[in-house]
C-alpha positions as CSV (number, residue, x, y, z in Angstrom):
1,M,254.1,138.2,10.7
2,A,253.6,142.0,10.8
3,F,250.7,143.9,12.3
4,V,249.7,147.4,13.3
5,R,250.2,148.4,16.9
6,T,248.1,151.0,18.6
7,I,250.2,152.9,21.2
8,L,248.1,153.9,24.2
9,A,250.8,155.6,26.3
10,L,254.5,156.2,26.8
11,L,254.9,156.6,30.5
12,G,258.3,156.6,32.3
13,G,259.9,154.4,29.6
14,A,257.2,151.8,29.6
15,L,255.3,151.4,26.3
16,I,251.7,150.1,26.5
17,I,250.5,148.5,23.3
18,V,247.2,146.9,22.3
19,G,247.7,143.9,20.0
20,S,250.0,140.9,19.9
21,A,253.7,141.2,19.2
22,D,255.7,139.5,16.5
23,A,257.8,137.0,18.5
24,R,260.6,136.3,16.0
25,D,263.2,138.4,17.8
26,R,262.0,137.7,21.4
27,Q,262.9,135.3,24.1
28,E,259.7,134.2,25.8
29,V,259.1,132.2,28.9
30,A,256.1,130.1,29.7
31,A,252.7,131.8,30.0
32,V,251.3,132.5,33.5
33,S,247.6,132.3,34.1
34,I,245.8,134.2,36.9
35,P,242.5,132.3,37.1
36,D,240.7,134.8,39.5
37,L,241.2,137.5,36.9
38,G,240.8,135.4,33.7
39,L,244.2,136.7,32.7
40,Q,247.2,135.2,30.9
41,I,250.6,136.8,31.0
42,V,253.6,136.0,28.7
43,P,256.8,137.7,29.7
44,A,259.5,138.1,27.1
45,C,262.9,139.7,26.4
46,E,264.0,141.7,23.3
47,G,267.6,142.4,24.3
48,K,267.3,144.3,27.6
49,T,263.8,145.4,26.8
50,V,261.2,143.6,29.0
51,T,257.7,142.8,27.5
52,F,254.7,141.4,29.3
53,D,251.9,140.4,26.9
54,L,248.5,140.2,28.7
55,V,245.3,138.5,27.4
56,N,242.0,138.7,29.2
57,T,240.7,135.1,28.7
58,G,237.7,135.7,31.0
59,E,234.9,138.1,31.2
60,A,235.2,141.9,30.8
61,W,236.6,143.5,33.9
62,P,233.8,145.4,35.8
63,A,236.2,148.2,36.8
64,V,239.8,149.3,36.2
65,G,242.7,147.3,37.5
66,A,246.2,148.6,38.3
67,I,248.9,146.9,36.2
68,M,252.3,147.5,37.7
69,I,255.8,146.7,36.4
70,L,258.2,146.3,39.4
71,K,261.8,145.5,40.2
72,A,261.4,142.1,41.8
73,S,264.1,142.4,44.4
74,D,262.8,145.4,46.2
75,R,259.3,145.7,44.7
76,A,260.0,149.3,43.5
77,V,257.3,150.3,41.0
78,L,258.9,151.2,37.7
79,N,255.6,151.9,36.0
80,R,251.9,151.7,36.7
81,R,248.9,151.9,34.4
82,N,245.2,151.7,35.3
83,M,243.2,149.8,32.7
84,R,239.9,148.1,32.2
85,L,240.2,145.0,29.9
86,A,237.4,143.9,27.7
87,Q,236.8,140.2,27.1
88,G,239.5,138.9,24.8
89,Q,241.4,142.1,24.9
90,K,245.2,142.0,24.5
91,A,247.7,144.5,25.9
92,S,251.5,144.6,25.9
93,F,253.6,146.4,28.4
94,K,257.2,147.2,27.6
95,L,260.0,148.4,29.9
96,L,262.5,149.9,27.4
97,A,266.1,148.8,27.8
98,E,267.3,152.3,28.9
99,R,264.8,152.2,31.8
100,N,265.6,148.6,32.8
101,P,267.5,148.7,36.2
102,G,268.7,145.1,35.7
103,G,267.8,142.0,37.6
104,E,264.4,140.4,37.7
105,I,261.5,142.6,36.5
106,A,258.0,141.5,37.5
107,I,254.4,142.4,36.9
108,Y,251.5,142.6,39.4
109,V,247.8,143.1,38.5
110,A,245.7,144.6,41.3
111,P,241.9,144.6,40.6
112,T,239.8,147.4,42.2
113,W,236.7,145.3,42.4
114,F,238.0,142.7,44.9
115,V,241.0,142.3,47.3
116,R,243.8,140.2,45.9
117,E,246.9,139.3,47.8
118,F,250.1,140.9,46.5
119,T,252.2,138.5,44.5
120,L,254.6,138.9,41.6
121,D,252.4,137.5,38.9
122,A,255.2,136.9,36.4
123,R,259.0,137.6,36.4
124,I,261.7,137.8,33.9
125,S,265.4,138.9,33.7
126,C,266.6,140.4,30.5
127,E,270.3,140.9,30.7
């Protein structure tokens, strides 16, 4: 199943895409839901490239949220993007293979409209 991807930004080796990805060549793990944000996250591997597919299953966000890709072991931020998600909006975040430091890669979503405890929302290792 092919589709057109709209590229929003290429920042520090992370590709942010709006749309859903063709999963034929990907290794996905179970989806993670974040109820207080109405957000579903599906981490996946394409070789050493890490992908996090996000879907806003709740209401439109009232303000921007910081979406961070981190190295899980030391919580070093590998990339950060501020976004405001509409209801039903999908976004994909890729950490390209050449920027992957190895080990577990994680994602954390920090809303600006309420305080949320820091936790690694989803993790995956693409070796």
